[in-house]
N, C-alpha and C positions, 0 to 999 in steps of 0.2 A: 487954662486948657493946655498951654505949652508945657507946664510942669507935669501934668498927668501923662502927656505924651512921652516926655523924657523918662519918667518912672516906668511907664509901660515898656519902652524900648530897652531900658536897662534890665527889666525883669525878663523879657524875651531873650535878650543876649545872654544874660546869666544862665537861664535854662539851657540855651543852645550849648554854651561852653561846658556846663556840667554834664550834659548829655555826651559831648565829645570825650570828656574825661572818663565817664564811666564806660564808654565804648572801648577806649584805649586800655583801660584797666582790664576789661573782660578779654580782649584779644591777647594780652600779654600775661595773663595769670598763670599760664602753664609753663612759662619759660624760666629756666634756671639762670644762674649767673656765674661768671669767672671771677675768682679772687686771687690776685698774685700771692704766691706762697713760697717762701724760701725752702721750707721743708720738702715741698714737692719738687722744686728745682734740684735740691740735693739728692732726693731719692733717685731721680733719673740720672744724675751725673755721677753718683756713687754706685750705681747699678743695684740699688736696693729694691728688690721685688717684693710686692705684697702678695702673699698667697690667697688673700681674699679678693683679689682683682683679676679680671681678664684684660689682656692688653691688645691694643689695636694700633694700626698706623694708617696714615693717609699719604698718598704720593709715592715717590720713588722708594724702591727697596734699599737704595744705597744712602740717600739723604731725605728721609721723609719730611713732609711739610709739617706734620704733627704726630705726636704719640699720645695715647690716652690710656689710663688704667681705670677701668670701670668696675665698681663693686659688683661682685658676682650675684648679688641679689637683684640686679637690674639686667634687662635684656636690651641690647642695642639694636634698634630697627634701622638698618642701613646696609646697602650692598656696596657702598663706596669705601667703607673702612675695611682694612684687611686684618683679620684676626692673626695675632702672632703668638706662637707657643714660645713665650719669653723665657730666656735663661739669662743669667748675668752676662755671659759672653756675647749673646745676641743683643742685649740692651746696650752694652758698651760699643759694639760695632755700630748700631744705629745712631747713638748719641754722638760718636766720633764723626760719623758721616754728616750729621746735621750741623755739628760745630764747624766743620770744614767749609760746608756750603754757606752757612750764615756768615762766617768770617770773610769769605770771598766777596760778599756784598755789604760788608760793613754793619752787620746786625749781630745781636746776641740773643741767646735762648733763655727762656724763662719758664718757670713752673707755675701752675695755677691749680687751685682747688675748684671743682665743679660742685656748686651748691644747688639743690633743688629749690623751687619757689618758696619753701618754708625755711631755707637756710640750712638744711641738713646736707652734709657733704656726701657726694655719691661717687666721686672719682677724682683723678688728677689729670693734668694736661701739660704737655711740654712742647714749646714752639717759639718762634720769634713773636714779638709783641703784636704785630699786625695780622698774625694768622688766626687769632682767636675768632670764633664765630658765634653761633647761638646754639642753644639746645632746648628741646621741648620734652616736658614729661607727659606721658600718656598713662592710660589706665594700666593696671596690673603690673606695676614697676617696669614699664617699657619706656624707652627714652630714645628720642631722635637727636643725634648730634650731627649738625651740619659740618661737612669737611671745609677746610680752608680752600682758598682759590688754588687752582692748579699752578698759577704763576707766582706762588708765595715768594720765592726767592728771585725769580726772573725780573720782576717789576722793580727791583732795586739795582740791577745791573747798570742801567744807564745813569742812574743817580750817583752810583758809587765810582764808576770808571770814567763817566763823562763822555762827551762826544768823541768819536774817532776810535773807541776801543770796542 
């Protein structure tokens, strides 16, 4: 009898955890991923614009928290990102401001490729490492890209400068 109860409990727990796993899979199936990418970093830092992308920024106009280039086949669903009519001069100005701000708090900037849930690249991202967030693919090539925290740089000031500064 004890063995039957043990097997039954194991079966019930197994079903419970399989159910949790399938629920987690369902709730995250529309989310894309960020992949660190040297070419994306260089594209931003060398002011290489891709004519097949629309560009957006989040945060300050002087030192944004993040920049994204999104393939023009996709529609960004967000009022928090600012569309930028990007030119090489404007991109250089934004990257220079971001580098100055990141340097002040002991951080460095990195480029990422945005991949949809199937692994297809849909855009590029540029920020400090901790500023990457999440993005969700919707129907009809719509995408929601969540902005980084407003205090992207500020949260490092106390760590970098220490007490008293």
